[in-house]
C-alpha positions as CSV (number, residue, x, y, z in Angstrom):
1,X,78.8,-17.1,36.3
2,X,81.0,-18.7,34.4
3,X,83.0,-17.8,31.7
4,X,80.6,-19.0,28.6
5,X,77.6,-17.5,30.4
6,X,79.8,-13.8,31.2
7,X,80.2,-14.2,26.9
8,X,77.0,-14.4,26.2
9,X,76.2,-12.1,28.3
10,X,78.3,-9.9,26.8
11,X,77.6,-10.8,23.0
12,X,73.9,-10.1,23.9
13,X,74.4,-6.4,24.7
14,X,75.6,-6.5,21.2
15,X,72.2,-6.5,19.7
16,X,68.6,-5.5,20.4
17,X,66.5,-7.9,19.2
18,X,66.7,-11.5,19.6
19,X,63.5,-14.9,19.1
20,X,62.1,-16.3,22.1
21,X,60.9,-20.3,21.9
22,X,58.6,-22.0,24.0
23,X,55.0,-23.7,23.7
24,X,51.7,-23.1,23.0
25,X,49.0,-25.0,23.1
26,X,51.6,-28.2,22.4
27,X,52.8,-26.6,19.2
28,X,56.3,-25.0,19.2
29,X,57.1,-21.8,18.5
30,X,59.2,-18.5,17.8
31,X,58.6,-14.8,18.2
32,X,60.6,-12.0,17.9
33,X,61.6,-9.8,21.6
34,X,63.2,-6.9,22.3
35,X,66.0,-7.0,24.9
36,X,68.9,-6.2,27.3
37,X,70.6,-7.2,29.9
38,X,70.2,-6.1,33.5
39,X,71.6,-7.5,36.9
40,X,72.7,-10.9,34.7
41,X,69.6,-11.2,33.1
42,X,67.5,-10.4,30.1
43,X,64.7,-8.4,30.0
44,X,62.7,-9.0,27.0
45,X,59.8,-6.9,25.6
46,X,57.3,-8.3,23.6
47,X,53.5,-7.5,21.9
48,X,51.0,-8.4,24.5
49,X,48.5,-8.4,21.8
50,X,49.5,-11.4,20.3
51,X,49.2,-13.3,23.5
52,X,52.8,-14.9,23.4
53,X,53.9,-13.9,27.1
54,X,50.9,-16.2,28.5
55,X,52.8,-19.1,27.2
56,X,55.8,-17.8,28.4
57,X,55.2,-16.9,32.0
58,X,56.0,-19.3,34.6
59,X,57.4,-21.5,32.3
60,X,61.3,-22.4,31.0
61,X,61.8,-21.0,27.6
62,X,64.7,-20.8,24.5
63,X,66.1,-17.3,24.5
64,X,68.8,-16.5,21.5
65,X,70.0,-13.6,19.0
66,X,72.8,-13.3,16.8
67,X,75.1,-10.7,14.2
68,X,74.3,-13.2,11.0
69,X,73.2,-10.1,9.3
70,X,75.8,-7.7,10.6
71,X,78.2,-8.8,7.7
72,X,81.0,-9.3,10.2
73,X,83.3,-11.9,9.3
74,X,83.4,-13.4,12.6
75,X,79.7,-14.6,13.4
76,X,78.0,-15.7,16.9
77,X,74.8,-16.9,18.2
78,X,73.7,-16.8,21.3
79,X,71.0,-19.4,22.9
80,X,70.2,-20.2,26.9
81,X,67.1,-21.6,28.3
82,X,66.3,-20.5,31.7
83,X,62.5,-19.4,33.6
84,X,60.6,-16.6,32.6
85,X,58.2,-14.2,34.7
86,X,56.4,-11.2,34.0
87,X,57.9,-8.2,35.5
88,X,57.8,-4.1,35.6
89,X,60.8,-2.9,34.5
90,X,62.1,0.4,36.3
91,X,62.2,3.6,34.5
92,X,66.1,3.0,34.0
93,X,65.2,-0.4,32.0
94,X,62.8,1.5,30.0
95,X,65.0,4.0,28.9
96,X,67.3,1.1,28.0
97,X,64.7,0.0,25.9
98,X,63.9,2.8,23.8
99,X,61.3,3.7,21.5
100,X,58.5,0.9,20.8
101,X,56.8,-0.2,17.6
102,X,53.6,1.9,16.6
103,X,51.7,-1.5,15.4
104,X,52.8,-5.0,15.1
105,X,50.6,-6.9,12.5
106,X,48.3,-3.7,12.2
107,X,47.7,-3.9,15.5
108,X,49.0,-1.2,18.4
109,X,51.8,-2.1,20.3
110,X,51.2,-3.3,23.7
111,X,54.6,-4.1,25.9
112,X,54.8,-7.0,28.5
113,X,57.9,-6.9,30.1
114,X,59.5,-10.9,30.8
115,X,62.8,-11.7,33.1
116,X,64.4,-14.8,32.2
117,X,67.6,-15.7,34.0
118,X,69.8,-17.8,31.9
119,X,70.7,-21.3,33.1
120,X,71.8,-23.2,30.2
121,X,74.0,-21.1,28.0
122,X,75.4,-22.0,24.8
123,X,77.5,-19.5,22.5
124,X,78.8,-19.9,18.9
125,X,81.3,-18.8,16.9
126,X,81.6,-18.7,13.1
127,X,85.3,-17.4,11.8
128,X,84.7,-17.0,8.0
129,X,88.4,-14.7,8.4
130,X,90.9,-17.8,7.3
131,X,88.4,-19.1,4.3
132,X,88.3,-15.8,2.8
133,X,91.3,-15.0,3.3
134,X,92.8,-18.1,1.5
135,X,90.1,-17.6,-1.5
136,X,91.8,-14.4,-2.0
137,X,96.0,-15.9,-2.0
138,X,95.0,-18.4,-4.3
């Protein structure tokens, strides 16, 4: 793994949710997903009832997560693309995912799990500490 990939995986471990993006019926879409990192890959949990997993499975998808709403001065964003496949997680992985939502858009939550192996990884870091420090000095 490259340094960028290692950093991206490290950052993904700091948040629980991200967004998966692909196209469905020739239209782009973005959907929320819960994720964990396992063996250098990202496992995501989505609601089967929305059908988004059908567009993702067997396709190249983009996945992104960030800490933009954390209030931190050092913000980051991770994006990667990779091939998505439906998988059955291990008991340990299920435990790591934690509790599932009870409903999604009013329907009972039914999980589907997908494995994405990152191929192209980008990490962006936004550091506001210098700017904020200068604002308070003047």
